[in-house]
C-alpha positions in Angstrom: -2.9 27.0 -6.1 -3.1 24.0 -8.6 -6.4 25.2 -9.9 -4.7 28.4 -11.1 -2.2 26.6 -13.2 -2.2 27.3 -17.1 -4.4 24.9 -19.0 -1.5 23.3 -20.7 0.3 22.4 -17.5 0.1 19.7 -14.9 -2.6 20.3 -12.2 -4.5 18.7 -9.2 -8.1 19.5 -9.1 -10.4 20.2 -6.1 -11.6 16.6 -5.8 -8.3 15.7 -4.1 -8.8 14.0 -0.7 -5.3 14.5 0.5 -4.5 10.7 0.5 -0.8 11.2 -0.2 -0.5 8.8 -3.0 0.4 11.3 -5.7 3.1 12.8 -3.4 4.6 9.4 -2.8 5.0 8.7 -6.5 6.1 12.3 -7.6 8.0 13.7 -4.7 9.3 17.2 -5.4 6.9 17.5 -8.2 3.6 17.3 -6.1 3.4 18.6 -2.6 0.7 19.6 0.0 -0.9 22.9 0.5 -4.3 23.8 2.0 -5.2 20.3 2.9 -4.7 18.7 -0.5 -2.1 18.0 -3.1 -0.7 20.6 -5.6 1.6 20.7 -8.4 4.9 22.3 -7.4 6.5 22.5 -10.7 6.4 21.1 -14.2 8.6 18.1 -15.2 12.1 18.8 -16.4 12.8 15.5 -18.2 11.2 12.2 -19.2 11.9 10.6 -15.9 10.0 13.3 -14.0 7.2 13.2 -16.5 6.8 9.4 -15.8 6.5 10.1 -12.1 3.7 12.5 -12.8 1.9 10.0 -15.1 2.3 7.3 -12.4 0.6 9.7 -9.9 -2.2 10.4 -12.3 -2.9 6.7 -13.0 -2.8 5.9 -9.2 -5.1 8.9 -8.1 -8.3 7.3 -6.9 -10.3 10.5 -7.6 -8.5 11.0 -10.9 -7.6 14.6 -9.7 -4.1 14.7 -11.3 -4.4 16.0 -14.9 -1.6 16.1 -17.5 -1.2 18.9 -20.1 -4.3 18.9 -22.3 -6.3 17.2 -19.5 -6.5 13.8 -21.1 -4.9 10.8 -19.3 -3.8 8.4 -22.1 -3.2 4.7 -21.6 0.2 4.6 -23.1 2.2 6.2 -20.1 0.4 3.9 -17.6 3.3 2.3 -15.6 1.3 -0.1 -13.6 2.0 -2.7 -12.3 5.1 -0.9 -11.2 8.1 -2.9 -10.0 9.3 -1.8 -6.6 11.9 -4.6 -6.0 13.2 -7.3 -8.3 14.0 -9.5 -5.4 17.6 -9.5 -6.0 18.4 -6.1 -4.4 17.7 -4.3 -7.6 15.3 -1.3 -7.3 12.7 -2.1 -9.9 12.0 1.5 -10.5 15.0 1.8 -12.8 13.2 -0.3 -15.3 14.0 -3.7 -14.1 10.9 -5.8 -14.5 11.9 -8.6 -12.1 10.6 -11.4 -14.2 13.8 -13.2 -14.9 15.1 -13.7 -11.5 14.5 -16.8 -9.2 13.5 -14.6 -6.2 10.2 -13.0 -5.2 9.4 -9.6 -6.7 7.0 -6.8 -5.5 4.9 -4.5 -7.7 2.7 -1.6 -6.9 -0.8 -2.0 -8.4 -1.7 1.6 -8.9 -5.3 2.5 -10.0 -6.2 3.0 -6.4 -9.9 2.8 -5.4 -12.3 5.4 -4.0 -13.9 2.5 -2.0 -10.5 2.0 -0.1 -10.0 5.7 0.4 -7.1 5.5 -2.1 -5.2 2.7 -0.4 -2.1 1.2 -2.1 -2.2 -2.4 -3.1 0.6 -4.8 -4.2 1.4 -7.8 -6.2 3.9 -10.3 -4.9 5.4 -12.6 -7.5 6.7 -15.8 -5.9 9.7 -17.8 -7.0 7.6 -20.5 -8.6 6.0 -17.8 -10.9 2.6 -17.5 -9.1 1.4 -14.2 -7.7 -0.4 -12.9 -4.6 -2.4 -9.8 -4.5 -2.3 -7.8 -1.1 -5.4 -5.5 -0.8 -7.0 -4.3 -4.0 -7.0 -1.6 -6.7 -10.2 -0.5 -8.2 -11.9 -3.3 -10.0 -11.9 -3.6 -13.8 -11.5 -6.8 -16.0 -8.9 -5.0 -18.1 -6.9 -4.3 -14.9 -7.2 -7.9 -13.9 -5.8 -9.0 -17.2 -3.0 -6.5 -16.9 -2.0 -8.0 -13.5 -2.3 -11.6 -14.6 0.5 -11.0 -17.1 2.9 -11.4 -14.2 1.7 -14.8 -13.5 -1.4 -16.8 -12.2 -2.8 -15.1 -9.1 -3.5 -17.7 -6.5 -4.5 -15.6 -3.4 -6.1 -12.1 -2.6 -4.9 -11.2 0.9 -6.9 -8.5 2.7 -5.1 -6.7 5.5 -8.4 -5.4 7.2 -11.9 -4.2 6.5 -11.1 -0.8 5.0 -9.4 -2.5 2.1 -11.8 -5.3 1.5 -13.6 -3.7 -1.5 -13.2 -5.5 -4.7 -11.7 -8.5 -3.0 -14.3 -11.0 -4.2 -14.3 -9.5 -7.6 -10.6 -10.0 -8.0 -10.5 -13.4 -6.4 -13.3 -14.7 -8.7 -11.6 -13.0 -11.7 -8.3 -14.7 -11.0 -9.8 -18.0 -9.7 -7.9 -17.2 -6.5 -8.5 -17.6 -2.8 -9.8 -14.7 -0.8 -8.3 -14.2 2.8 -9.4 -12.1 5.8 -9.2 -12.2 9.6 -12.2 -13.3 11.6 -12.3 -9.9 13.3 -13.2 -8.1 10.0 -15.1 -11.0 8.5 -18.4 -9.1 8.1 -16.6 -6.9 5.5 -15.9 -10.1 3.3 -18.2 -12.7 4.6 -17.6 -15.0 1.6 -13.9 -15.1 2.1 -12.5 -18.5 1.1 -9.9 -18.6 4.0 -10.5 -17.1 7.5 -7.5 -16.3 9.8 -8.2 -16.7 13.5 -6.8 -15.5 16.9 -3.4 -13.7 17.2 -0.8 -16.3 16.4 1.1 -16.3 13.1 0.0 -18.6 10.5 2.1 -19.8 7.5 -0.3 -19.5 4.6 2.2 -20.4 1.9 5.8 -21.3 1.6 7.6 -18.2 2.9 4.3 -16.2 3.5 3.3 -15.7 7.1 0.2 -13.9 8.3 0.5 -12.1 11.6 -2.9 -11.0 13.1 -2.4 -7.5 14.4 -5.7 -6.1 16.0 -5.6 -2.4 16.7 -6.3 -0.2 13.6 -9.3 -2.7 13.1 -10.2 -5.7 15.1 -9.1 -8.0 12.2 -6.0 -6.2 10.9 -3.3 -8.6 9.6 0.3 -8.1 8.6 1.6 -10.3 5.9 5.3 -11.1 5.9 7.1 -12.6 2.8 10.5 -14.3 2.9 11.4 -12.1 6.0 11.9 -9.4 3.3 8.6 -7.8 2.5 6.2 -6.5 5.2 2.7 -5.6 4.0 1.2 -3.8 6.9 -2.1 -2.5 5.8 -2.8 0.5 8.0 -1.1 -0.9 11.2 2.1 1.2 10.6 3.7 3.0 7.9 6.8 5.2 7.0 6.2 8.9 7.8 8.1 11.5 5.8 7.3 14.1 8.4 9.1 12.2 11.3 11.5 10.2 9.1 10.4 7.1 11.0 7.9 4.2 11.3 4.7 5.5 12.7 1.0 4.4 13.5 -2.1 6.3 12.5 -3.0 7.1 16.1 -5.6 9.7 15.1 -7.3 7.1 12.8 -7.5 4.0 14.8 -11.0 2.4 14.5 -10.7 -0.4 17.1 -8.2 0.2 19.9 -4.8 2.0 20.1 -4.2 0.0 23.3 -4.7 -3.2 21.3 -2.4 -1.9 18.6 0.3 -1.2 21.0 0.0 -4.8 22.3 0.1 -6.2 18.8 3.3 -4.2 18.0 4.9 -5.3 21.3 4.1 -9.0 20.2 5.5 -8.8 16.7 8.5 -6.5 17.4 10.8 -9.3 18.5 9.4 -12.0 16.2 9.6 -10.5 12.7 12.4 -9.2 10.4 11.9 -7.4 7.1 13.7 -4.9 4.7 10.6 -3.5 2.8 7.8 -1.6 4.6 4.8 -1.7 2.3 1.7 -0.1 3.9 -1.8 0.6 2.5 -1.7 4.3 3.5 1.5 6.2 4.3 4.7 6.0 2.5 6.9 2.9 1.7 10.5 2.5 2.8 13.4 0.0 2.1 16.1 -0.2 4.9 18.5 -2.8 6.2 16.6 -5.4 8.2 18.5 -4.7 11.4 17.6 -1.0 11.2 13.9 -2.0 10.5 13.9 -4.3 13.5 15.2 -1.5 15.9 12.8 1.1 14.4 9.9 -1.3 15.0 11.0 -1.9 18.5 11.1 1.8 19.2 7.7 2.2 17.6 6.3 -0.5 20.0 7.6 1.3 23.0 6.1 4.7 21.8 2.8 3.1 20.9 2.6 1.8 24.5 2.2 5.4 25.7 -0.7 6.4 23.4 -4.2 6.6 24.5 -7.3 6.4 22.3 -8.1 9.6 20.4 -11.0 10.9 18.5 -10.7 10.1 14.7 -9.2 13.1 12.9 -7.9 12.7 9.3 -6.5 16.1 9.3 -4.0 15.3 12.1 -2.3 12.5 10.0 1.5 13.2 9.7 2.3 12.0 6.2 
């Protein structure tokens, strides 16, 4: 469908891997058909064009093409503010740099080596920044991200997203974190999380080991507001709820269920920020109840063969 579009229109080429990132950034403009993303219609105004440019700059296979086929640097919106930390949705243009609270940004420029996973920048109240998982590596991107503030830590949620961690940590002069269960994917990490008990790694930032998707999966919780889940759970547009990737669980779905049961009564958050799957902002009480229900549903799951085609985005 997309490959048949006119040359002067937006299109998605055949390299698309159906990672869902473009659909997250340009809902209603990019959809799914035949196991990959397709352009549904042309943008009607500048705001819609900006969403398509964001999708193009995030796509890890560079499959989203603007009219003329050339992706210019000027419309690059990343790092894109998601929340200014004061209840303001950063997508309206608020840059979040003037307030005293934390702020979260989407890195964009997703990497082929992480299967197109999303990564984030968390700007702390003291002006320092933490990176959660990594976009594709380039020195120019590192300089772009550092404009938000000095990056002190690169937090890896699990082995699938470990690519570029050392490069970014060295480029920033930051500490690289990973859990011992996935240490072989980042053996030169500066800080190694161990066991399953939560660890406060910085003021207001707590690491919750969450074995299941991989043995060393970790959830990072900031200020009881932002929950960076890696691939442990995500928001599904199909079900309209928090879900797990039960068809892509590398370690143990039974361990994942036990992990969810362990954290369901211990954490509170408003922003669900996964590596794969969609993001969601809801009141903390609603998130708490949805996570509790997810833990109950997960307890009924059994290990299944890995099948990417069965993912319910």
